[in-house]
C-alpha positions as CSV (number, residue, x, y, z in Angstrom):
1,M,-7.6,1.9,-9.0
2,S,-7.4,2.5,-12.2
3,N,-10.1,0.1,-12.4
4,F,-12.5,1.8,-10.1
5,D,-14.9,4.6,-10.9
6,L,-13.3,7.2,-9.3
7,P,-14.7,10.7,-8.8
8,G,-11.1,12.1,-9.3
9,E,-11.6,16.4,-9.3
10,L,-14.8,15.5,-9.6
11,G,-16.6,17.9,-7.5
12,L,-13.2,19.2,-5.8
13,L,-13.9,22.9,-4.2
14,D,-11.4,24.8,-6.0
15,K,-10.0,25.8,-2.8
16,P,-10.0,23.3,0.3
17,I,-11.6,24.9,3.4
18,K,-9.6,24.6,6.1
19,I,-11.4,25.1,9.6
20,Q,-9.3,27.6,11.7
21,D,-7.3,26.4,14.6
22,T,-8.1,23.2,13.5
23,N,-6.5,20.2,11.5
24,I,-10.4,19.6,9.2
25,E,-10.7,20.3,6.1
26,I,-13.6,20.3,3.9
27,V,-12.4,19.2,0.3
28,R,-15.9,18.9,-1.4
29,D,-19.2,19.7,-0.5
30,F,-21.8,17.1,0.9
31,D,-25.1,17.1,2.4
32,P,-25.5,16.0,6.5
33,S,-29.0,15.5,6.0
34,Q,-30.6,12.0,6.8
35,L,-27.4,10.6,8.1
36,E,-28.5,7.5,9.8
37,F,-26.2,5.4,10.5
38,A,-22.1,5.8,11.0
39,L,-19.3,3.3,9.9
40,F,-16.1,2.7,10.9
41,D,-12.9,1.5,9.3
42,F,-10.9,-0.7,11.3
43,D,-7.3,-0.9,11.1
44,G,-5.8,2.4,10.3
45,T,-8.8,4.3,10.9
46,L,-9.3,3.1,14.5
47,S,-6.5,0.5,15.4
48,R,-3.3,0.6,15.1
49,E,-2.9,-2.7,15.5
50,R,-1.3,-3.1,12.5
51,D,1.3,-0.3,12.2
52,G,4.0,-2.1,10.8
53,W,2.5,-4.6,7.9
54,V,3.9,-2.6,5.1
55,N,7.5,-2.9,6.4
56,L,6.4,-6.7,7.1
57,M,5.6,-7.1,3.4
58,V,8.7,-5.4,1.9
59,A,10.9,-7.6,4.1
60,S,8.9,-11.1,3.4
61,M,8.4,-10.5,-0.4
62,S,11.7,-8.5,-1.2
63,A,13.5,-11.9,0.1
64,I,11.7,-13.8,-2.5
65,M,11.8,-11.4,-5.1
66,S,15.5,-11.1,-4.4
67,E,15.9,-14.6,-6.4
68,V,15.5,-13.0,-9.2
69,L,16.7,-9.2,-9.0
70,P,18.8,-7.6,-7.1
71,I,17.8,-6.9,-3.6
72,E,17.9,-3.2,-4.0
73,Q,15.5,-3.8,-7.1
74,A,13.5,-6.2,-5.6
75,R,12.7,-4.1,-2.8
76,I,11.8,-1.3,-5.1
77,A,9.2,-3.6,-7.1
78,V,7.6,-4.5,-3.9
79,L,7.6,-0.9,-2.7
80,E,5.5,-0.3,-6.1
81,N,3.9,-2.8,-6.2
82,I,2.6,-2.2,-2.6
83,E,2.1,1.5,-3.3
84,A,0.1,0.2,-6.7
85,N,-2.4,-1.9,-5.0
86,I,-2.7,-0.4,-1.5
87,G,-6.5,-0.9,-0.9
88,L,-7.1,-4.3,-2.5
89,P,-7.4,-7.7,-1.0
90,T,-3.9,-8.8,-0.3
91,F,-4.5,-11.6,-2.4
92,T,-4.6,-9.3,-5.8
93,G,-1.6,-7.2,-5.0
94,L,0.5,-10.4,-4.2
95,R,-1.3,-12.0,-7.8
96,K,0.0,-9.4,-9.8
97,L,4.0,-9.3,-7.7
98,N,3.8,-12.7,-8.5
99,E,2.6,-12.3,-12.4
100,Y,5.9,-9.7,-12.4
101,R,8.0,-12.6,-11.2
102,D,6.6,-15.1,-13.4
103,E,7.4,-13.0,-16.5
104,L,11.4,-12.5,-14.9
105,G,11.4,-16.7,-16.3
106,W,11.2,-18.1,-12.1
107,R,9.7,-20.8,-10.8
108,R,6.0,-20.9,-9.8
109,I,5.6,-20.0,-6.8
110,S,1.2,-20.1,-5.7
111,T,-0.4,-16.4,-4.8
112,K,-1.6,-18.9,-1.5
113,T,1.7,-19.1,-0.6
114,L,3.1,-15.9,-0.7
115,K,-0.1,-14.8,1.3
116,N,0.6,-17.2,4.0
117,I,4.7,-16.2,3.5
118,Y,2.9,-12.7,4.7
119,N,0.0,-13.4,7.0
120,D,2.3,-15.8,9.1
121,Q,4.7,-12.8,10.3
122,L,1.7,-10.5,10.5
123,L,0.2,-12.8,12.7
124,K,2.4,-13.1,15.0
125,M,3.7,-9.6,15.0
126,V,-0.6,-8.6,16.2
127,D,-0.2,-11.4,19.0
128,Q,2.7,-10.3,20.5
129,K,1.1,-6.8,20.3
130,R,-2.0,-8.4,22.1
131,A,0.4,-9.8,24.7
132,D,1.4,-6.7,25.8
133,I,-1.6,-5.2,26.4
134,K,-2.9,-8.3,28.5
135,D,0.9,-8.2,30.2
136,G,0.5,-4.6,30.9
137,V,3.5,-3.6,28.7
138,L,1.1,-2.0,26.5
139,D,-2.0,0.2,27.4
140,H,-4.5,-0.5,24.7
141,S,-5.3,3.4,24.0
142,E,-1.6,2.6,22.6
143,L,-2.7,1.1,20.1
144,V,-5.0,3.5,18.7
145,V,-5.4,6.7,16.4
146,F,-5.5,10.0,18.6
147,G,-8.8,11.1,20.0
148,T,-10.6,7.9,18.8
149,Y,-12.0,6.9,22.3
150,F,-13.8,10.7,22.6
151,L,-15.0,10.9,18.7
152,L,-16.7,7.1,19.9
153,D,-18.3,8.8,22.7
154,E,-19.7,12.0,20.7
155,I,-20.4,10.1,17.3
156,K,-22.6,7.4,20.3
157,K,-24.2,10.3,21.5
158,R,-25.5,11.0,18.1
159,Y,-26.2,7.0,16.5
160,E,-26.6,5.0,19.2
161,D,-26.8,1.7,18.1
162,N,-26.2,2.6,14.7
163,M,-22.5,2.2,14.8
164,Y,-21.2,0.2,12.8
165,V,-16.9,-1.4,12.4
166,A,-15.9,-2.8,9.3
167,S,-13.3,-5.1,8.0
168,G,-11.8,-7.2,5.4
169,S,-10.5,-9.3,7.8
170,D,-12.0,-12.7,9.2
171,K,-15.0,-11.3,11.9
172,S,-13.9,-13.4,14.8
173,A,-10.4,-11.9,15.1
174,V,-11.7,-8.3,14.2
175,A,-14.6,-9.1,16.9
176,E,-11.0,-9.7,19.3
177,S,-9.5,-6.2,18.7
178,V,-12.3,-4.9,19.2
179,D,-12.6,-6.1,22.6
180,L,-9.0,-5.7,23.6
181,L,-9.3,-2.4,22.8
182,E,-12.1,-2.0,25.3
183,M,-14.8,-0.6,22.0
184,T,-17.1,-3.3,22.4
185,K,-19.5,-1.0,24.3
186,Y,-19.7,1.6,21.1
187,F,-20.3,-1.3,18.6
188,G,-21.7,-4.2,20.4
189,D,-22.2,-7.2,18.2
190,R,-21.8,-5.0,14.8
191,V,-18.5,-6.6,13.7
192,L,-18.8,-6.1,9.3
193,A,-16.0,-8.4,8.5
194,A,-15.9,-10.0,5.0
195,G,-15.0,-13.2,6.0
196,D,-14.6,-15.9,3.7
197,L,-16.7,-14.3,0.9
198,G,-15.6,-17.2,-1.9
199,D,-13.2,-15.1,-4.1
200,P,-9.7,-13.7,-2.4
201,E,-9.9,-11.0,-4.6
202,K,-13.8,-9.8,-3.7
203,C,-13.8,-5.8,-2.3
204,A,-14.9,-6.7,1.2
205,K,-15.7,-3.0,1.9
206,K,-17.8,-3.5,-1.2
207,H,-19.6,-5.9,-0.3
208,I,-20.3,-4.3,3.2
209,I,-21.0,-0.9,2.4
210,E,-23.8,-2.6,-0.1
211,E,-25.6,-5.0,2.2
212,L,-25.5,-2.7,5.0
213,V,-27.3,-0.1,2.8
214,R,-29.5,-3.0,1.8
215,D,-30.6,-4.1,5.2
216,K,-31.4,-0.8,6.0
217,D,-35.4,-0.3,5.9
218,A,-35.0,3.6,6.3
219,H,-33.4,6.2,3.3
220,G,-30.6,7.1,6.0
221,K,-27.4,7.6,4.4
222,I,-23.9,6.4,6.0
223,L,-21.0,8.0,7.5
224,T,-18.0,6.7,6.8
225,F,-15.0,7.0,8.5
226,G,-11.8,5.4,6.4
227,D,-7.9,5.5,5.5
228,G,-8.3,3.2,2.7
229,F,-9.8,4.3,-0.9
230,P,-12.4,1.5,-0.6
231,E,-14.7,2.1,1.8
232,I,-14.6,6.1,0.9
233,L,-15.3,5.2,-2.3
234,H,-18.4,2.8,-1.8
235,T,-19.9,5.2,0.2
236,Y,-19.3,8.2,-2.0
237,H,-21.1,6.2,-4.7
238,N,-23.7,5.1,-2.1
239,G,-24.7,9.0,-1.3
240,G,-22.9,8.9,2.1
241,V,-20.1,11.5,3.8
242,C,-16.9,10.3,3.5
243,V,-14.3,10.9,6.0
244,G,-11.1,10.7,4.7
245,V,-8.5,9.4,7.9
246,I,-4.8,10.6,6.6
247,T,-2.5,8.0,9.2
248,S,0.5,7.1,8.5
249,D,1.3,3.9,7.0
250,C,4.3,4.0,9.0
251,S,6.2,2.6,6.2
252,N,10.5,3.1,6.5
253,D,11.0,4.0,3.2
254,E,8.7,6.9,2.6
255,H,12.1,9.1,2.4
256,L,12.1,7.2,-1.1
257,G,8.7,8.5,-1.6
258,Y,7.0,5.7,-1.0
259,L,3.6,5.3,1.0
260,T,3.8,8.7,2.3
261,I,0.8,11.1,3.8
262,E,0.5,12.9,0.8
263,K,0.0,10.4,-1.4
264,K,-2.9,8.9,1.0
265,R,-3.9,12.4,0.9
266,K,-4.8,12.5,-2.8
267,R,-5.4,8.7,-2.3
268,L,-8.8,9.2,-0.5
269,M,-9.6,12.5,-2.2
270,D,-9.5,10.6,-5.9
271,A,-11.8,8.1,-3.9
272,G,-14.3,10.6,-3.4
273,A,-13.7,11.7,0.3
274,H,-15.2,15.2,1.5
275,I,-13.8,16.2,4.9
276,I,-9.7,15.1,5.4
277,I,-8.4,14.6,8.7
278,P,-5.0,13.1,9.9
279,N,-6.6,11.9,13.4
280,Y,-9.7,12.8,16.0
281,K,-7.6,15.7,17.7
282,N,-10.1,18.4,17.0
283,T,-13.5,16.0,17.4
284,P,-15.7,18.8,18.7
285,A,-15.3,21.3,15.5
286,L,-15.4,17.8,13.4
287,I,-18.9,16.8,14.6
288,K,-20.3,20.1,14.1
289,V,-18.7,20.6,10.4
290,I,-20.0,17.5,10.0
291,H,-24.0,17.6,11.0
292,D,-24.2,21.3,11.1
293,K,-21.7,22.4,8.4
294,D,-20.3,24.6,11.0
295,F,-17.5,25.9,9.1
296,S,-16.5,28.8,11.4
């Protein structure tokens, strides 16, 4: 993240304001006036379909890195790579891992091959979860962040057809997930996905947010909910209000200090989050905080 224009400590309150009897923290001052449309990141912010992606990447990439390193060193190299590049396009992180592999003097593997290996496993996991919903083994509500549907109900009351969902994945895949998780009634066809931008390392969220801002005729601002730094950062730079959602990345290596909630919280704050929450348990209070700046 060092190459990004992160606000870091700029504008942070001396001490976060913790709303009494809730899980809501205000970490930066914000201006709720002129909020006109709401943008939601999808994976990790609304959907839990991809929970476990970290462990899949660690397993698949450690196997490849173990050709050049002892297995435990390979795991640590992969974990450090994920942590250093989380939020960037998958291709970028894997390219950097591949460059490190090359430095160790081993045979070259294309980064596209590495991504395909990981993606194949990820899609199998997601497809199995989708099949479990269709077969009645899982209820769709088990694959969303706690409180998601109530939050979307409340946001729809205020923003109606100005609600959007964003993802760096292909639009067809995101639209299928939105439908499967019964969120189409909130977003309709307002699914913003990067698809093929012609560059696997182009920041999808930056593209989406800039396009959304450019397409709006009015001078309204974006209210963004996200668990990754790109959507928070680019909303911040476009004058919006950012709600950082610190959901767990479900890493098996948190006990080693990797991909912890604490690090995610700091990452979202550094990116420009104004409000920090772990889930949508306290939606009525959250709505008051965002729109009325009611901190009581």
